[in-house]
Phi, psi and omega in degrees: 000138175268124186243140179258133178230121179239170183068030177284142173302147178289355178270348182288135183241171184306315184294322178300309179305315180300315182299326178302326188261336185297339172295342180265345179153187176299136185243124177282314182205154175213124189219120169276130180284133183244141178295131183292338183268319182263342182060030175250157178298142175269002172088016176212169183196179179228141175233136177245129177231127183291335187266107185299322182290323179289319185294316180301321183292319175300318180296314183293327186269328179272339182297123186087352177300153179264122178230118188051042176080007178242133176285111178277153173251138183231119183215169172291127180292134180277140175299147179310322187290339179281347183269141178292147176295139177267114179260038180082018181084003181072010189244062183279135172258147177252132173253136182218160179290124189286342177281348183287149176275354182283126172240122187250000000 
């Protein structure tokens, strides 16, 4: 089961995230998502656990828990196709040559 963990402290690393969940069962992977430009944590991550019962127990017991002074949110991760596509916020501007006679 893929688990989404949000509101993480920016100090939490992959190994820390894994440790939070290992007491509930086997953790296949644990990854804190990093900003590709700054290489700093974005404050959320994903954990994969093969045992669904253990994953559900971890979700119910860790959701709302305090980690480094922050209440974390722990839920079942939604597949990418279930989330709306980001089309740039729907606020696209059109740029054109100001010397052009075309008026759209």
